[in-house]
N, C-alpha and C positions, 0 to 999 in steps of 0.2 A: 591525459586526464585519468585514465584507469591506473596508471603507475602512481600518480600523485595520491589518488584515493587509497591505494594499497600501502601507502607509507613510503614509497620510493620517490621522494620529491626530486624529480629530475629537472632537466632544463626545459622550461616552458616559454623561453624567451621568444620563440617564433610565433607564439599565439598572440594575436592582436587584442588590444583592449576592447575593440569593437564587438568581441564575442560575448562580453560580460552580460549585457542586457538580454540578448536572445537566449543565452544559456540559462540565465536566471529564470526566464519565463518557463523553461523546460524542466529544470531540476530544482529550482528554488534558489533564493539568494544566499541562504546560509551555506549550502553545499558548494555553490559557485565560488564564494569567497574563500572557503576552506580549500578548494582545489587550486585556485589561482590567487594566492595572497599577494603576490608581487604586482598584480594588475588591479587590485581592489582598493588601492589607497584612496581613491576618490569616492568610494561608497560610504554613505553615512552610517555610522555605527548604530544609530537608532533604528534605521531601516532593517539592519541585520538582526538586531535584538527582537524587534517586533515580529519579523518573519519566523524566527526561532520559537518565539512564544506561541505563535499560531500553530506551528507544527506540534509543539508540546501539548497545546490544548486539544487538538484533533486526536493525537495519540492517546492522551489521558481519557478523553471521552470514549474512544473506541474500547479501551481497556475496561471502562466502567460498564459498557454493555456486554462485554465478555463475562465479567463477574456476575452481571444480572442474569445472563443465560445460565451460568453455573448454579446460581442460587435457585433457579427453577428446575434444576436437575437435567439440563440440556447441554450436551457437549458440543462445542463448536471448534473449528480449526481456523486460526488466523491466516489470512492470505495477503499477498502483495505487501504494501508498506507496513502494515501493522505487524507483520512477521519479520520482514527483512530489516526494519529499523532496529530491532532487538538482536537479530542474529548476526548482522554483518557490519554495522556501523559502530565505531568506538563511542560516538555520541549519537544517541538515537534521534535527537531533535534536528540533526542535519538532514534527515530523510523527509522530503516533502510529503505531507499527509493531506488528502482531500476528503477521504471517507474511511470507514472501517469495513473491510471486506471479510465476511465471515462465511465459512462453509458449514452447512448443516445437512444432516441426512434427510432424505425425503420423508422418512417416518416421523421425524421431529419437526419438520418444517412448519406445519400449521400450528402446532403447540407453541413453537417459538414466536411465530408472528403474533399470536394471541397474547403471549407473555409480554412481548415488547409493546403491543398496542395498549395493554392495560397499564403500562408504565408511561404512556404518553407519546409513543411514536405512531406516526401514520404514514401511509404511502403518499409519495409526492411525485407528480409527473416529472419524468426525467427530461433533461435538456436533450433535444433531438441531435443525434450525431450523424443522421442521414436524412434524405428526403422522406424516408419511410417511418421516421420517428424511432422510438425505443423498441428494438427487436433483440431478444436474447432468449436462448433456450437454456442458459446456464444460471442466470441470476434474475432477481425480481426487481420491481421498481424500487427506488431508494426509500428508506424509512427515515423520516425526519421528525423533529419535535416542532411545536408551534412557533418557536422562535428561529428555527433553522440552524440551531447551534449543533445539534447532533445529526449525523448523516451515516446511516448503516446500510450497507449493500449486502443482502443475503444471497449466497450462492447455493444452489442445490447440486451443481456439478463443478468440478475444478476449473473448467474453462469451456468456452463455447464449442459447438460441434466443429470438427469431429473428435476432439480430444477425448471425450468420455468413452469413445469406442476402444481406446487403448489404455486409458487411466480413469478408473471409476472413482466415485466418491468413497465407496467402501474401501478401496485400496489406499486412498489417501489417509482415511481414518486409521486403518490398520497399521500403517507405517509411521504415523505421526509421533512426534516426541514432545515432551513438555519442557518448558523453560521458565525460569523466574525472571520477571521484568522489574522487580523492585516494587511493583504496584499490584502484585498478584501473579499467579501462574497461568500461562497460556499454553495452548497446543499449536504446534506449527508443523508444516509438512516435512517429510524427510528431505535430506540434501538432494537426492536424485529427483524427487518430485518437485522440489522448489526450483531447481534448474530448468526442468521441463516446463514449468509454469511461466518462468521468466521468458523462455523462448517462445512459448505459444502466445503470451500476452503481446510480445513484440511483433510476432508474425501476423497475428490477427489484425493489427493496425498497420500492416504492410511495412513494418520497420520505419515508419514515419517519425517526425519530430516528437510526437507524444509518447513514443516508446523509450525515450532516453532514460527514464527512471528504471525501467525493467532491465535495460542493457547494463546500466551501472550496477544494479543489484546482482546481475549475473557475473559481472567482472569481479565484484567483491567475493562472491561465492566461490568462484574458481580460484581466486588468490588464496 
């Protein structure tokens, strides 16, 4: 799969078509079909188009809130999919997007929250991922609009404890680089920091199925 994604379309003949549905649940239908075109003949074109459009909508909405932060004089760093989609994918909309992960400094956090709330975003109870509910020392509860169309995840640390002991928010900001997305300029972590974050995101969730996106992001980065 990593070889296919990196452009080395090798022999995937031993991969069973049974993997399509579960793989699509993990990394999205567009990327699955892109990786395994020979096994995707039975997939409805309309389903792929709809899924790509949803990725595009989420990505464009995330970029909108990045621009809104910039208009308020607040710099943010794009994390996870909002960064990797533009950095490592030939077609950004292949990357599954569920929300916009933005890193903000502690000094700007409250001002950014107020800026977003004034524009219509409000905190929304997160879906519990454990019996203890939402617990995070790195990010806040999701910010969403009244219709649930926008979903912004503000981070005050690059990732959960203990990563900040070795990689601080200040260090990520200092090494960040800018890039043009075609819909505005964004700031993204350095290559080294991006690889480290891919690894910690996967390790935090014990390298389980939900980490597939981070693992593919890392494979593309290394390629």
